[in-house]
C-alpha positions, 0 to 999 in steps of 0.5 A: 879376688873379686870372687872371694867374699869371706863372709859367704865362705864356710871357713870364715869364723868370728873370734872373741878377740877384739883386736882380731875379730875375723878369721879363717879356719883353713889358714888358721888366720885371725886378724882385724882384716878380712882373711882373703885380703891378708892371704892376697897380701902375704902370698900374692895369690887369691884364696884357693880355699873359698867354698860357699856356705850352705845356708839351707836351714830347714827349708823342709816344710814338714819340719815346721810346727804350727803352734797356732794349731789347736791340737797343741793346746 
């Protein structure tokens, strides 16, 4: 389970439930614990659905707008 970090998984969700703020959309889990810990405790196996999030948010420079450019004012 050392490789499974739910916070970096694309299936990790935050819920509005104050008693179960963490969840997993694959397993349908909502709990107070990290979902990987719950999966390990209940099944005895590590989480097999872990996939790293794609945090590639607009790294393309052409999509950026420079509002300090005089042509916008």
